[in-house]
C-alpha positions in Angstrom: -47.5 -47.4 -6.1 -49.0 -44.1 -4.5 -50.0 -45.4 -0.9 -50.8 -43.9 2.4 -48.6 -46.2 4.3 -50.0 -45.0 7.9 -53.6 -45.0 6.8 -53.4 -48.3 5.5 -52.1 -50.0 9.0 -55.2 -47.9 10.5 -57.6 -49.5 7.8 -55.5 -53.1 8.7 -56.3 -52.7 12.5 -60.3 -51.3 12.1 -60.7 -54.2 9.9 -59.1 -56.5 12.2 -61.5 -55.1 15.5 -64.8 -54.9 13.1 -64.4 -58.5 12.4 -65.1 -59.4 16.1 -67.7 -56.7 16.7 -70.6 -58.7 18.5 -73.2 -57.1 16.6 -71.5 -58.8 13.1 -70.6 -62.2 15.1 -72.9 -62.6 18.1 -76.5 -63.4 16.4 -76.0 -66.4 14.7 -75.0 -68.6 17.2 -77.8 -67.6 19.8 -79.4 -71.0 21.3 -83.3 -71.3 20.6 -85.2 -70.4 23.6 -85.9 -72.7 26.8 -88.8 -74.1 27.8 -88.1 -72.5 31.4 -86.5 -69.1 32.7 -83.6 -67.4 30.7 -80.8 -66.2 32.8 -78.0 -63.9 30.6 -74.7 -63.1 32.3 -71.2 -62.4 31.3 -67.9 -60.5 32.0 -65.3 -59.1 29.8 -64.4 -55.7 27.4 -66.7 -57.1 25.0 -69.8 -57.7 27.5 -71.6 -55.0 27.5 -72.1 -55.0 23.8 -72.4 -59.0 23.7 -75.2 -58.1 26.0 -76.6 -55.4 23.1 -76.4 -57.9 20.6 -78.6 -60.2 22.7 -81.0 -58.3 23.3 -81.6 -57.3 19.9 -81.5 -60.9 18.7 -83.7 -62.8 21.3 -87.3 -63.9 20.8 -88.8 -64.1 24.4 -87.9 -62.6 28.2 -85.1 -62.6 29.9 -83.1 -61.8 33.3 -79.4 -60.8 32.8 -76.0 -59.1 34.5 -72.9 -58.3 32.9 -69.6 -56.8 34.1 -67.2 -55.3 32.1 -64.6 -52.7 32.5 -64.9 -49.1 33.1 -66.3 -46.4 30.3 -66.5 -49.8 28.5 -70.7 -50.5 28.9 -72.8 -50.3 26.4 -76.8 -48.9 26.5 -78.9 -52.3 27.3 -82.8 -51.8 27.8 -83.3 -55.2 30.0 -79.9 -56.4 30.7 -77.8 -54.7 33.9 -74.5 -53.6 33.0 -72.2 -52.8 35.7 -68.3 -51.1 35.5 -65.2 -52.5 37.2 -62.1 -52.3 37.3 -59.1 -54.1 35.1 -56.5 -55.5 35.1 -56.5 -55.9 38.9 -59.8 -56.3 40.1 -61.9 -54.7 43.0 -65.1 -54.4 44.8 -67.4 -53.2 41.9 -66.7 -56.6 40.3 -66.1 -58.8 43.6 -69.9 -57.8 44.3 -71.3 -58.0 41.0 -69.4 -61.6 40.2 -71.5 -62.6 43.4 -74.9 -61.1 41.9 -74.0 -63.5 38.9 -73.4 -66.4 40.5 -76.8 -65.9 42.9 -78.6 -65.3 39.6 -77.3 -68.6 37.9 -77.8 -71.0 41.2 -80.8 -72.5 42.5 -82.5 -73.1 38.8 -84.5 -76.2 37.1 -83.3 -78.5 34.2 -85.3 -76.3 31.6 -83.7 -73.2 32.2 -81.2 -72.1 29.9 -77.9 -69.7 31.2 -76.2 -68.0 28.3 -72.5 -66.8 29.3 -71.3 -63.9 27.4 -67.6 -64.4 27.8 -64.1 -61.9 26.6 -60.9 -60.8 27.3 -60.6 -59.1 30.4 -63.3 -61.8 32.7 -60.8 -62.8 34.3 -59.7 -59.7 36.3 -63.7 -58.7 36.3 -65.1 -61.5 37.6 -63.4 -60.5 41.1 -65.3 -63.7 43.4 -62.6 -64.8 45.8 -63.0 -68.5 47.2 -63.7 -68.8 50.6 -61.0 -67.5 53.1 -59.3 -65.5 50.4 -59.5 -62.0 51.0 -60.1 -59.7 47.3 -56.9 -57.6 48.6 -54.4 -60.7 48.5 -55.6 -61.8 45.0 -55.2 -58.0 43.5 -51.8 -57.9 45.3 -50.9 -61.1 43.7 -52.3 -60.2 40.4 -50.3 -57.3 40.4 -47.5 -59.1 40.8 -48.1 -61.7 38.1 -48.4 -58.8 35.6 -45.4 -57.2 36.5 -43.2 -60.2 36.3 -43.5 -61.5 33.0 -45.6 -64.5 33.5 -47.8 -65.1 30.2 -51.5 -65.1 30.1 -51.7 -69.2 30.7 -50.0 -69.0 34.2 -51.9 -65.7 35.4 -55.2 -67.9 34.6 -54.0 -70.5 36.0 -54.0 -69.1 39.3 -56.8 -66.8 38.8 -59.0 -70.0 38.5 -57.7 -72.1 41.4 -58.4 -68.7 43.8 -61.8 -68.0 42.5 -65.2 -69.2 43.7 -66.3 -68.4 39.9 -63.7 -69.6 37.6 -62.4 -73.0 36.4 -65.5 -74.6 35.6 -67.4 -73.3 38.4 -69.6 -71.1 37.2 -71.2 -74.4 35.3 -71.9 -76.3 38.5 -73.3 -73.0 40.0 -75.7 -72.9 37.8 -76.8 -77.2 37.8 -79.2 -78.6 36.7 -79.6 -75.8 34.0 -78.4 -75.7 30.2 -75.5 -73.6 30.0 -74.4 -72.3 26.6 -71.5 -69.7 26.5 -70.6 -67.5 23.6 -67.2 -66.5 23.8 -64.7 -63.5 22.1 -61.5 -65.1 22.2 -58.5 -63.4 23.3 -55.9 -66.2 23.9 -53.6 -67.5 21.9 -55.0 -71.1 20.4 -58.8 -70.0 21.7 -58.6 -72.3 24.9 -61.9 -72.1 26.2 -60.5 -73.1 29.8 -57.9 -70.0 29.4 -60.7 -67.4 28.2 -62.1 -65.7 31.0 -59.8 -68.4 33.3 -63.2 -70.9 32.1 -65.7 -70.2 34.3 -68.2 -72.7 32.3 -65.8 -75.6 31.0 -63.5 -78.1 32.8 -60.1 -77.2 34.2 -57.0 -78.9 33.0 -54.3 -77.7 35.5 -54.1 -77.9 39.3 -53.8 -76.0 42.7 -50.3 -77.5 42.4 -49.6 -75.4 39.3 -50.7 -72.6 41.2 -48.7 -72.9 43.8 -45.5 -73.8 40.8 -46.1 -70.2 39.6 -46.6 -68.3 42.2 -43.2 -70.3 43.6 -41.4 -70.0 39.9 -42.0 -65.6 39.7 -41.4 -66.0 43.7 -44.6 -64.1 44.6 -45.1 -63.6 48.2 -48.1 -66.5 49.1 -50.2 -64.9 51.8 -51.5 -67.5 54.5 -54.7 -67.6 53.3 -54.2 -68.6 50.2 -51.4 -70.9 51.2 -53.6 -72.7 53.4 -56.5 -73.0 50.9 -54.5 -74.0 48.0 -53.2 -76.8 50.2 -56.4 -78.4 50.7 -57.8 -80.3 48.2 -61.0 -78.8 48.7 -59.9 -76.0 46.6 -59.7 -78.2 43.6 -61.3 -77.5 40.2 -63.9 -79.8 38.0 -62.2 -81.3 35.4 -62.9 -81.9 31.8 -65.1 -84.9 31.7 -66.9 -84.0 35.4 -71.1 -85.2 35.0 -71.9 -81.4 35.9 -70.6 -80.6 32.1 -72.4 -82.7 30.4 -75.7 -80.0 29.8 -73.4 -77.3 28.4 -71.6 -76.0 25.3 -69.0 -73.5 24.6 -68.8 -71.5 21.0 -65.9 -69.3 20.2 -67.8 -66.5 18.2 -64.4 -64.4 17.3 -60.6 -65.6 17.4 -57.2 -63.5 17.1 -56.7 -65.5 13.7 -60.2 -64.1 11.7 -59.2 -60.4 12.8 -55.6 -61.3 11.1 -57.6 -62.9 8.3 -60.0 -59.6 7.8 -56.7 -57.4 8.4 -54.9 -59.0 5.5 -57.8 -59.0 3.0 -57.7 -55.2 3.6 -53.7 -55.6 2.5 -54.3 -57.0 -0.5 -56.8 -54.4 -1.7 -54.7 -52.2 -1.4 -51.7 -54.2 -3.6 -49.6 -55.3 -0.7 -49.1 -59.0 -0.4 -49.4 -59.8 3.1 -47.8 -62.9 5.6 -49.8 -63.8 8.7 -46.7 -64.9 11.1 -48.8 -66.4 13.5 -51.5 -65.5 15.9 -50.6 -66.9 19.0 -47.6 -65.1 19.3 -46.0 -64.8 23.1 -42.6 -63.9 24.6 -41.1 -60.2 25.7 -42.7 -57.5 23.9 -39.0 -56.6 22.8 -37.3 -60.3 21.7 -40.5 -60.3 19.4 -40.4 -56.9 18.4 -36.7 -57.6 17.3 -37.7 -61.2 15.5 -39.8 -58.9 13.3 -37.4 -56.6 12.8 -35.3 -59.8 11.1 -37.8 -61.1 9.0 -39.1 -57.3 7.6 -35.0 -56.7 6.8 -34.5 -60.2 5.2 -37.6 -59.0 2.6 -36.5 -56.1 2.1 -32.6 -57.1 1.6 -33.5 -60.5 -0.4 -37.2 -60.7 -1.1 -37.6 -63.4 1.1 -40.0 -64.9 2.3 -41.9 -62.2 0.7 -41.0 -59.7 -2.2 -41.5 -56.2 -1.5 -44.1 -54.3 -0.7 -45.2 -56.9 1.7 -46.7 -56.9 5.2 -45.8 -58.7 7.9 -49.1 -59.7 10.5 -49.1 -61.4 13.8 -51.5 -61.5 17.1 -51.4 -62.8 20.5 -50.0 -61.6 23.4 -47.0 -60.4 24.7 -45.6 -60.0 28.2 -43.3 -57.1 29.3 -41.2 -57.2 32.3 -40.7 -54.2 34.3 -37.4 -52.8 34.1 -37.6 -49.2 34.1 -40.0 -46.3 35.5 -41.6 -45.4 32.5 -44.6 -45.8 31.3 -44.9 -48.6 28.4 -47.9 -50.8 27.0 -46.9 -53.9 25.6 -47.7 -53.4 22.1 -45.8 -50.1 22.0 -42.7 -51.3 23.8 -42.8 -53.8 20.7 -42.7 -51.0 18.0 -39.9 -49.6 20.0 -37.9 -53.1 20.2 -38.7 -53.0 16.1 -37.7 -49.5 15.4 -34.3 -50.1 17.1 -33.7 -53.2 15.3 -34.6 -51.9 11.8 -32.0 -49.9 12.1 -33.9 -46.9 10.0 -33.5 -49.3 6.8 -35.8 -50.8 4.3 -38.9 -48.4 4.3 -40.0 -50.5 7.5 -43.5 -49.3 8.9 -45.1 -50.8 11.9 -48.8 -50.9 13.8 -49.0 -52.6 17.2 -52.5 -52.5 18.8 -54.9 -54.0 21.2 -57.7 -54.9 19.8 -59.7 -53.5 22.7 -58.4 -49.8 22.4 -56.3 -50.1 25.4 -52.7 -50.7 25.3 -52.1 -52.2 28.5 -53.5 -49.4 31.1 -52.6 -46.5 28.8 -55.3 -44.4 26.8 -54.0 -45.4 23.6 -54.5 -48.8 21.6 -51.3 -48.6 20.5 -49.1 -46.8 18.1 -47.3 -46.7 14.6 -43.6 -47.1 13.4 -42.8 -44.4 10.8 -39.6 -45.4 8.8 -37.9 -41.5 10.2 -38.7 -43.0 13.4 -35.0 -42.4 14.5 -35.1 -38.6 13.3 -38.1 -38.1 14.9 -36.5 -39.4 18.3 -33.3 -37.0 17.7 -35.7 -34.0 17.2 -38.0 -34.7 20.6 -34.4 -35.0 22.4 -35.1 -38.7 22.5 -32.5 -41.5 22.8 -34.8 -44.8 21.7 -32.3 -47.3 23.6 -32.9 -45.2 26.7 -36.5 -45.3 26.3 -36.6 -49.0 26.0 -34.8 -49.8 29.2 -37.0 -47.0 31.0 -39.8 -49.2 29.9 -41.1 -46.1 28.4 -42.3 -46.8 24.9 -45.5 -44.4 26.0 -43.3 -41.6 26.4 -41.3 -41.9 23.1 -44.5 -42.4 21.4 -46.3 -39.2 22.7 -43.3 -37.4 22.0 -43.2 -38.0 18.3 -46.8 -38.0 17.5 -47.1 -41.6 16.8 -49.7 -42.9 19.8 -53.2 -44.1 18.1 -55.8 -43.7 19.9 -59.1 -44.9 19.3 -61.0 -45.4 22.6 -62.8 -48.6 23.8 -63.6 -51.1 21.1 -66.4 -52.9 23.0 -64.5 -56.5 21.9 -61.5 -57.8 22.4 -59.8 -60.5 19.9 -56.0 -59.8 21.3 -53.0 -57.7 20.1 -53.1 -57.2 16.6 -49.2 -56.6 14.7 -48.5 -55.3 11.3 -45.3 -54.4 10.0 -44.8 -53.3 6.5 -41.7 -53.4 4.4 -41.8 -50.8 1.2 -37.7 -50.4 0.3 -35.0 -52.9 -0.9 -31.6 -51.9 0.7 
């Protein structure tokens, strides 16, 4: 079998991303125009591309504003696109979120609010609750990103410090009809977690938010402590009457992206196995597990005979131990390469479907079977690189980084591990 494995991995990633492009997946979910006004608002890495898809298919007048990450804009005729900082919020996001809140306020029952949500919205919709300073939110956000908290924990804190998340955007829009179209970037596709759930009821509580901050020993500013200990800070819950006139549609998912990649593998004659679309945990630990399954395939033909490819999605975390430049996908691959130990002709790809692995300029990286040899020629010890959280530096030195630029969508991380040889 003569296959260019590197190209196949890149083709699988492209198929995963293409399956979630707004122009492809959004139009069929658009509601009918209302008798009254239509207001289009949104936030996330795909927000501008989603807005462009609405403009291309909407029949009738509308007014709109969306917030997206820097360099993630897309041409729109009528919907204003504002770029802001991610993953740590800034004043641009705060100002734009305030304008969105005003746009959906004071509407009537025959009006429609069309809300476009995608990964990154939690940071971009930066409208602190009354009495909380943006800088306090920024510092808490930075600490959550660095301590290894998973996405559900981060969003529990974010929504309880926000004037717009955790269902509060729907409260502001009442009595207008609210329709949310969301591209999921979270394990399980939970609407209350996507973008911190600005349009749905919140099952978590302010006490949950406090316990998460305490769990990770994150300093709690006095204003935040006062707010979270006030019953008025509690978010609206599922079943609240404010959600009676709202609808929510998840239009693209991590599972759909993995299935698209699996179809690409089958066309190339490689048997795929989807391990899961919601895999979480420390990136280096997830890498070890994937390597163990890959070696079992190569050494025993279980659970698949080779050649085969293991596919997974979800969102891992990285607890910073060193001072290097990482990215959770690159760290996953570095750990995979260490655990694979140069056996079974193992190839790997890991990347974020938004085109940015963490805060770097790369989508992810590719691991080749000659990983150890390449690292040695570059004068690097992969074990030391992992200890210093410097996966970016290692893959940059051995030509393994994959740079795509922003993809304008986001269905979380994509991982593929090819096993090509029997030991």
